[in-house]
N, C-alpha and C positions, 0 to 999 in steps of 0.2 A: 613543288609548291613554292610560290614566292613569299619571302618573309616581308616584302614591302606592302603586302595587303593582307591584314589579319582577317578580313572577311573571306578570303579565298582559302578557307580551311574546309574541313569535312562538312559539306552543306547537307541540307535536308534531302535534296534530290539524289546526291551521290550515296547517301546512307540508305535511302529507300530502295535504290536499285540493287542493293546487296541483301535485302531482307529475305529473298527467295532462298539464299544459302543458309540453311538452318544450323550452321556450325556454331560452336560456343562463341567464336569471335563475332560472327554476324549477330548473334543474339545479344551480345554485350553492346554492340553498336546500336542495336535497336533500342535497348534500355537507355543508352546515353542520349539517343535522339529524343526519346520520350521526356527525359528530364529537360533537355534543351527547349522542347516545344512547350513545356509548362511555364517557361519564363517569358517575361515581357522583352521588348526589343533591346533595350539597353543591357539587360541581364544576359541576353543571348550573345551579345558582343563579347562579354566576358567568357561565356561558355565556349565560344569559338576559338579562344586563344590557344595556341599550340607552343609558340616559342617567341623569344624576343621581348622587347619592352612593350608595355601597354599602360597608358594612363587612363583612368576611369574617373570622370567628373560626375558625381552623383548628387542630385538634389535631396533635400530632407524627405524621408519616407519612400525613397525609390526602391528600397529592398536590396541595398548593397551587400549586406551580410549573407542574404539568401543567394544572390548572384555569385558572390565569392565562394560560398560553400559548394554550389553547384559546379562552378568552373573547376574547383579543386578536385571534386569527385570525378568529373569527366576526364580531367587530365590524368588522374590516377588510373582510370579505366583504360585509357589509351595505352598505358604501359603493358596491360594484359593482352592487348591486341597483337603484340610482337610474339612470333612463334617462340615456344619455350626454349628451343635450342639456340635461339639468337639473343635471348634475354641475358643481361649481365648477371653475374652471380649474386649481386646485391643491388636492388633497385635504388636509385636516388629518391629522396623524399621531397615533397613540397613543404616548405616552411611558411607558415602563416603567422604574421606578426600583427598583434592588435595593441590597442592603447591601454586597456584595463584588463584585470584578471577576470571580471565578470563577462566582458566581451569575448575573451579567449574561451571561456567555458561555453558560451553561447554558440560560437561558430564551430567549436570542436564537436558539439552535440549535433549540429546540422550536417556537418560532413559525414559523421558516423552514420546518421540516419540515411543519407543518400546511398552510402556504400552498402549498408546492411539491407535496407528495405527496397531500394530501387534498382541497385546493381548486383545484389547478392554476392558481394565481394568482401574479403577480410577488411576489417576496419583499421587498416595500416596504410603505410605509404605517405603519411603526412605527420607533421608536428605543429602544434600551435603554442606560441609563446607570447608573453608580453616582451617588449623590446629589452628591458633589463633582465628578464628571465633568459632570453636568448644569449645576451652578452655574458651573463654569469655561467651559463651552460658551457660556452666556448672557453671562457677563462679558467673554469675549474677543471676542465679536461687537460689543460696544458699549464699546470701551476708554475713550472720552471720558466716558461716563456712569458706568462702573464704577470708574474711577480705577485700573484694573489694566492696566498696560503690561507684558505678559508678558516682553518682551525685557529689561526693566529690573529685574524683581523676582526674588527667590529664595524658594522655598517651603521652609519648615522645619517639623519636628515637634518642638518643644522638650520636653525632659525637665527634671526637677528640677535637674539639674546643668548645664543649658545656660548659656552665658556671658551671654545676655540676661537670664535669670532671676537669675543671680548678680549681674549689674550692677544690675538693677532693685532687688534687695534692698539693695545697698550705697548706691544713690542715695536710696532711701527712708529708710534710717538717717541719712544725712547731712542730709536735709531735715526729719526728725522725731526729733531727739535726745531730746526729753522723752518721747515715746511709746515710743521704744525703751528708755529707762531704766525705764519702767513695766513693760515685758515682762521686762526683765532682773531686776527685783526679784521678779517672780512673786508667789506668795501668802505667801512668807516669805523673808527674806534677811538675813544677819548682817553683810554687807559684806566677808567674807573674800575676799582677792584671787584665790586659786587657784580658788575657786568662781565668782567673777565671770568669769574667763577661760574656764572650762568652759562657763558659760551663754552667753557671747558666741559661742563656737564652735558650740554647739547651735543657737542662734537663727539665725546667719548661714548655716550650711551645711545645716540640716535643717528646722527649724520654719518659718521664713519662706519658703524656696523651696517647701516643700510647700504652704503656704497659697497662695502665688502661683500655682503651676501648677494647683491645684484650682479656685480662684476665677476665674482668667482664662478657663479653658475653660468653666466653668459659666455665668458671666455673659455672656461673648462669644457663646456659642452660643444664648443666649436674647435677644440684642439689648439687653442691659443695659449701660449706660455707667457709668464710675466715679462720676459725679455721682449716679446713682440709688442706688448702693451706699451713698454717704454719707448720702443721705436716709433709707434704711432703717436705717442705723446709729443715727440719732437716735431710732428707735422701740424700740431695744434698751436694756437696762440693764447689760450685762456690763461688768465693770471694765476690760477690755482694749480695748473698742470694736473688736471683731474685724473687723467689716465695714468700718470706717473704715481700718484697717490694710490690709485687702485692696484697698480702693479705691485707696489710694496705690500699692501694688505694681502693680496693674493699669495705672494711669496711667503709671508709669515704664516699664513693659514696652511699652505702646503707643507712647510717645515714641521708644523705642529702635528699635522695628520700623520706624516711619515714617522715621526718620533714616537707616536703612541700606537702605531699599527691600526689606525682608523681609516675607513674609506667612506666615500659617499657614492651616490648612484652614478655620477659621471665617471668615477674611477672604474666602475664595472665595464663601461663601454670602452674606455681607454685601455683597460686590461685586455679585452677581447681584440681590440685593434693591434695591440702589441703581439698577440699570438699570430694574427694574420699577416704580420710583417715577415714572418718566417716562411720561406718557400715551401718547406715540407709540411708544416702544420696547415698552411693555407690550402695546399692541395688536398690534404686529408679532409678538411672541413668542406671545401667546395665539391669534392667527389661524393659527399653525402647529400648534396642539395641539387635537385633538378631545377627548382625555381623558387622564388620568394614572392609571396603575396603580402602586401602591406595594406592594412586597414587604417583609416584615419590619417592618411598621409599628409594632410594639411598641418598636422601637429608635430611633424618631424623636426628635429634639430639637425644642424650640419653633421655632427658625428654619427647620429643615428642613420642618416642618409648614406654616409660613407660605408658604414658597417654592412648595411643591406646590399649596397652595390657590389662590394667585394664578394659576399657570399653568393650573389646572383650571377657572378661572372663565370663564364665557362672558359677556363684557360686552356682547354684542349683545342679550342679554336685558335689557329695561329694568328688570326687578326686581332686577337684580344690585346688590350693594353698590358704593358709589363707590370710585374708585381710591384716594382718600386713606385710606379705612378699611382697605383691604387692603395698600396699598403702603408706607406709612410705616414705616420700620424703627425709628424712635424714637418711635412713637406712645405717648402717655402711658398708654393702656390696657394696653400691653405691660408697663408697670412695675408696675401694680397687680394686674392679672389678665390673664394672657396671652390674646391674641386667639384662640388656638386653643380656649380655653375660653369666653371671654366673649362671642364672637360666633357660636359654633358652633350654638347652639340655634336662633337665628333663621334662620341660613343653611340649616339642614336642615329645619326645620319649616314655613317659609313660602316659601322661595325655593330649594328644593333642586334645581330643574331647572337652575339657573345654575351648579351645581358638579358637573362630570363627574369625580369622583374616586372611584376604587375602592382601598380600603386593605385589604390582606390581612396578617394577622399572628396571633400567639397571645400574649396577655398572660402566659400561663403559661410562656412561653419567654423572658421578658425577663430577660436575664442580664448586661446591660452597664451598668446604671444606677448602680452604686457606683463605677465608675472612668471613666465617660464621662457627658456631659450627657443621654444617653438617659433618657427618663422614661416608663414605661408608662402613666402616668395619662392622657396625651393620647389614646392609642389606646383605652383603656378608656372614656374619655369619648365618643369618636367612636362606639364600638359602642353605648353606651347611648342616644345621641341618634338614631342610625340605627334602633335598635330601636323607638323611640317612633313613628317615621314609617314602619315596615314596610320598612326598608332594611337589615336585618341578616341576613346569610346565615351559616349554621353548618355547618362541615365537621367533623363529629365522628366520622366513620367512617375508620378507618385499617387498611390491610392489611399494614403493614410487619412487625409483631411477632406472635409466637405468643400465644395467648390468656392464658396464665399471666403473661406479661410485661405485657400490657395490664392485667390484674387487679392486678398489683403496683404499677404506676404509678398507677392510679386510687386504690388504697388509700393510697399514700403521699400523694397530693394531699389526699384527704379527711382523713387522720389529721393532717397538718400544719395544715390549716385549723382543725380542731376544737381542737387544742392551742393554736394561736395565739389563737383567740377566747376560750378559757378563761383564758389568761394575760394577754390584753390587752383586757379588756372595755371600756376607755375608748376604744379605737381600733377602729372597725368594719372597717377595711381588712384583708383577709386576703392572705397571700402569693399565693394562687391564685384565679383566676376559677372558680366552680363549673362545670366542664365535663368530663364524662367522655369517655374514648375508647371508641368502640364498634367491635367487629369489623365487617368489611364483610359484605354479603349474600352468599348462596351463589352467586348468578349474577353476581358482580362481575367486570368485565372484566380486573382485574389478575391477571397470572399468579402462581400460588402465593401468593395473598393469605392472610394469617394462617397462615403455614406451620406444619407440625408441629414440636413441640418436640424438641430434642436433649437426651437425658438427661431431667432433670426440667423443663427449660425455664427454671427459676429455681433457682439453687443458692446457699445461704447458708452461709458458712464462718466459724469463729472460730479462726484459727490462734493459736499461742502467741506469736509475735513476727513481725517483718517478714521474717526469714530463713525461717521456717516458711511464711510467705505465698508467698514465691518458690518454695519446694519444691512446695506444693500447686498453685499456679498453673501452673508449668511442667509438672507431671505431666498436668494437664488439657489443656494446649496440645498436648503430645506425643500424647495420645490422639486429640484432634480432628484433628490433622494427619496421623495415621498412615495413613489409607486413600488418599486422593487429595488432596494439598495444593493442587493446581491449582484445585480446586472450593471451597476454603475461604477465607473472609475473616474476620479476627479483629483485635480491637484491645483494648489496655489503656488505659483512660481514667484520668488522674490529675488531682488538683486543682492540683498545683504542678509546674512544670518540674523542680524539684529532685528530686521523687519520680521523674519520668521518667528523669532522668540516672542516678539510683541503680539503678533497675530495669534500664535498658539495660546497665549494667556487670554486674549480677548475672545477667542472662539471656543475654548474648552468648555465653559458652562453651557453654551448654546448647543454644541454638538452632544454633550452629555444628556441634555434635556430631550433632544430628538433622536437619541440612540444612534448617532453617526460616529463611527470610529475616526479619530483624529490622530494622524501619525506625523510627528515633526521629525523629519530626517536629521535636522541639525542637532537635535538632542538625543534621539533614539538610536541613530545609526553609528554614531562615533563610539569607538571603544577606547578613546583616550582617557576615559574614566578609570580604566584598569590601573595604570601606573599611579594615579592619584589615590585610588582606594587602597591599594597595597601600601603606598607610602604612609597614609594615615594610620593604618593598623600597625605598621612597623614602628612608627614614631611613638605610638602608645606602648608597644612592647618594650621599647628602649627606655621610656620615661613614663611609667604608669602613674606617677604621682603628679603629673602635669595636668591641671584642669583643662587647658586648651587641647592637649593631645587626646585626653579621654573623651572630651565632647566631640572632637572630629571623628574619632573611631566609632562612637555611638551613632553619629549621624550616618555613617556608612552602613552600619548594621540596620538602622531604620530604613534607609533607602532600599536596601536589599531585602526588606521585609523579613528580617531574621529576628527582630524584636519589635514589640508594639511601640507605636508612637506615644511619647510621654514627654514630660518636662525634663529635657536633657540638661538644662542649666542647673536644676536642682541636684541632679545626679553627679554632675561634674564639679560642682562647687567644693565637695569634700571627697576626693578620690578614695582615701583610705577607708572612710566610713562606708562608702558605697561598695567597694570591693571586698573588704574584710570587716563586716560589722561586728562590734564587740558584744558581749553578753548583755550589756545595759542599753544597747541601742534599740530604738523602736523597731517593731517587726516590719520587714519590707513587704511592699505589695508584690503580688505575683509577677507583674510585668517588670518590676525592678529586680526581683530575684532572677528572672530569666536573663535579663541584660547582664547582671553581675556574673552569673554562671558562665555565660559565653565569653565575657572579658577575661575571667580567670583561666578559662581553657586556652585562650590566646597566650597568656603569660606562661602557662605550663609548657606550651609548645616552644616558646622562646628558650626555655631552660633545657628541654629534653631533645629537641631536634637540632641536627647540624645546620649551620647558617644557610648552606646552599639549598636546603629543602624548604626553607621558610615560605618563600613566595608561592611555591606550588601548594603547600599546606593551606595558606591563606586563601588561595583561589578556590580550593575545594570547600573551605569553610563558608565562603561567600556564595556557594551554590551557583557558580558560573556555568553558563551553558557551554556547548561544545566549542563554539567559536571563541568565547571568552577564555576558556581553559587553554586553547591553543595560543591565544595572544599572551596569556599569563606565562605559559611555558617559554614563549619567545622572549618575554621580558626577563624571566629568571636566567635564561641562557645569556642574554646580553649583559645583565648586571654581574653575574658570576664571572663571566669572561673579563669584564672591565676591572673587577677588584682582585683578580688573580695576583697573588704575591702580597696582598694587603687585605686578607680576609678578616674583616671586622664589621660589627654592626655600624660603626661610624662611616666606614667606607661605603657600605651598602646604602645607607641613608643619603650620603652625599651623591652617589651615582643616580639614585632614584630621584632626588630633588632636582638634579640637573635635567633629567629627562622630562619631568613634569613641568618645570618652569621654562624650559628653553628649547624644546624639541617636539616635532610632530611625530609621535610614536605611531607607526602604522599598524593597524590590526591584522590579524589572521582571520580570514573569512572561513567559516566551517564549510559552507556550501556556496561556492562562488556563484553558481547559476541561480541561487535563490535571491541574490541581491536585488536584481531588477524586479522580481516578483514582490518583494517587500514594499517597494516604492509604488507599484502599479496595481496592488491588490484591489479587487472589486469590493464594494461596500465600504470604501475607505476614502477619506479626504486627506491627501498628502500635502504637507508643506515642505517645499524643497527649493533650493536655489536654482537660478537659471543655468548656472554652470553644471550643477549636478544632474539637471534634467536632460542634458544632451544624450541622445540615443534612446530616450524613453518616449512614451506617448500615453495619453489618457483620453477618455471620451470628452471630458469637459476640463478646460484649462482656464484658470483665473490669473490675470496679470494686474494686480493693484499697484498703486504708488508709482506710476510711470511719470516721473518728474525729471526735468532737465538737469537738476543738480546731481543726479545719479546716471541717467542715460541721456546724452552721452557723458555727462559729468564735466567737471572742469579740473584742470591741473591746479592744485592749490598748494602753495608753499606755506607750511606752518609758520605763524608769526615768530616763534622762538628761534627759527633757523634763517629768518630773512636777512640777518646780518651778512650772510654770504652772497645774497643777491636774490633776484626774482626767479629762481630755478632751484632744482634739487640736484646734487652732485650725482646721485645714482641714475636718474633718468637721462641726464646729459651723457654720462659715460656709456650707458646702454646704447643710446642712439649713435654715438661715435663709433662704438665697436661694430654695430650692425652696418653702418655705412662702409667701414673698412672691409668687412666680410663680403659685402655686396659688390665690392670692386669699384666703388665710386672714386673718381679722380682725386677729390679733396675730402679730407675728413672735416665735417662741419664744425664751425665754431660754436661757442656756448649758445648764442641766440638761435642759430640755425638748428642745433641739436635739440634744443628745448621745443622748438616749433615742430620738428619731426616727431618727437615723443608725444606731443599733444595730438597730432594727427593720427598717430598709431593708436592711441587710446580711444579717440573718437570713433575711428573705423571699427575697432574691436567691440566697443559698446553697442554700436548699431548692429553688428553681426550677432551679438548676444541676444538682442531683442528679436531678430529674425529667427534665431534658433528657438527662442521661447514661444513665438507665435506658431511655429510649425510643429509643436508638440500636440496640438489639439485635433481631435477627430470630428466631433459633432458640434462643439460650441467653443468659441474663444471669447472670453469675457475680459474687457480691458477697462481700466479706469485711471484717471489722474485727478485727484481731489484738489480743490482750490487752495486748501491749507494743508500743510504737512510740516514735519520737523525739518530744520536745517540739517541736523545730524540725528541719526537714529539712536545714538547713545543717550539722547535726551528727548524721547518721543513726546514728552508733555509740553515742550516748547514749540507751539505751532506758529507758523507764519505763512504769508502768501508765497506760493511756489508756482513757477511756470511749468507747464506740462512738457514732457519730452516732445521735441519738435515734430516727430512723426505722428503723434496723437491727434493734434488738430487737423493735420493733413488727411488722416484717415477719416475723421469726422466729415470733412468737406467732400471727400471722394465717395463715402458710403453714408449719405445722410439718412437713409432708411434704417441704418443700424444704430443710430444715436438714440439712446434710451433716456428720456427725461423723467423727472420725478412724477409727472402726470400720465406717462404712458406705460404700457405693460410690455415686457420683453417677449411675451408670447406671440 
């Protein structure tokens, strides 16, 4: 069987010819064929895969997770077709890598179902990981090689205000006073002392921390060391030597992390790659892997791509690249043109049998590259190289949406590409890969594929302002939920969390009146409240005489519905009288007595329990659910580990304060598979961001507030930092690093880098709108009000706002879908 033609695998005819042989093997082949025939054409191309590389470009709603699960199950079944005496003592496993934990749980369940119900096979032969879970798994099995002693390290997700970032900034300033002075002067400075102090504050608290957090993540996730950034800086001509500044900040940060045994998520992947540099360890890991299936490949970073390539390599094939070429994380080729690009062509065109890697994704849904190191260029390149050797599968049929929604999404894609090419003739890269969504065939196995539209299927509104938007939107919601809300799923997708909060407040009384459940993901789904709640109670336990701390703890108890709502200011104004009323004090109300009793129990626990048990006790006191308790346990472990050697209430409060103020503490989900169900539950109106909505769908989707200042938005330099110029250091540095990684001959200057950064953001915002549009099944409701806030931090300040450029183009293309105030959407 030729590896150059992935369709020349076990075909329907060759399988059917063997069905007369009723051996267990032929029966298994028959079952595999039945699974294959239940898939649509693009999914069948995945199911036909046997070995080698395969790129799968899948449009929204194409069923890529179903296709991937089916392909994995069939590949596992093929291993059972080998006679028992010829099977290896331990079969290699398929490793499936997904982007999120909920996606991992979803695809794991699908593979198990195929194995159990369709193939009658043991639910083994595969593993499903998130990328960081896979890296941690490898690193923890080889601690001496990875340098990762899990019992001694602390995992953090630093933000711009994290103390390590702040300290790195201060240390860089101390070591580079001359360079700092140059930044302070900017492009013009008259030496006035007040202005000097203002600029110092802006540099120390905003500009340099922003540069640090952006560059550290970008460079580290690409395997770039500070020394390489300094080399690249010598190729630039900008007056601030931005990459040199970034290199210094990066170096200080790394020194701090090592000195305190802290790691971040990029360190996990680097640790796994250090393991795979070792010949013996690499063979051990590769011998356990038959193939790697990667989901959401458009969101991979350079190091992630390298890790999966190494695991997917079959080094038993003599034509395979040497270990040094694949394994060295500081290979010089990485610094000039990343190995994912520089070696990919030879790997695919001449030695592709040695790389069992299936990458599934959609470049048109790459929506993370402006705030993470994810870069869709690598998956695009992989698709192009696979296409040259006949290894590109296309899943362009989708049954999710009604036809008018598909037409609108296709039009938006083509319109944006044509406008972009007309405006950016010097840059051939378009925001979208030319790939239309096609409806499924009439005999498609999906139930209710391409469903009938509700109303017009696509409805386009131009309200007077955001308040009129709420009126029109709520009227439509009430109509849609009127008949049988238990059969309805609906969501409002917003660009910013601030829009979601404002909408939730505006819609809450309306939904309550009409008994419609309103679920605001931005408020309800985050568990970042746990560190904050625990901190509030601990601060009270430490200083119960403080009115502020007492009131904060009472607010937590009210929010958790442990005590009745009451005048907390009155209770907190005299802490001692509230907690320990004397014999002459007025009798307390029952609600006050309950609150005081609970507060006194907290203080007793502070005296009687060891410090390391306090967080767990408080979590139980607050009646946390299973997921919240798991998150609290994670928090307790993190804090206790961090204060080891200095176990005191002060140290605990300091560690917690740092987590609350400057870190994104990630929750532990009790049931990962339930996450999507919470967002898409029937009988519920969900408010969710466009980013969070990726991978989900609803019967009815509402897209309000489609204005040009947000989609595609404009790069805006805050006035307080404009003394440096009409650009931001962080975005310029990011663009320069990516240009170097992409192997461009010259690193762009500041002006060129700033333009590239703007184009990147514009492209991604349009892709985000495309993702949002393709979440809808029966109805897509879109609006751009004539007046809207300039910034949603001040929603009361309304002004004329231009619509997102796609919106008027849609109105021209689909005039029958325009709903005026005098027409009905029905």
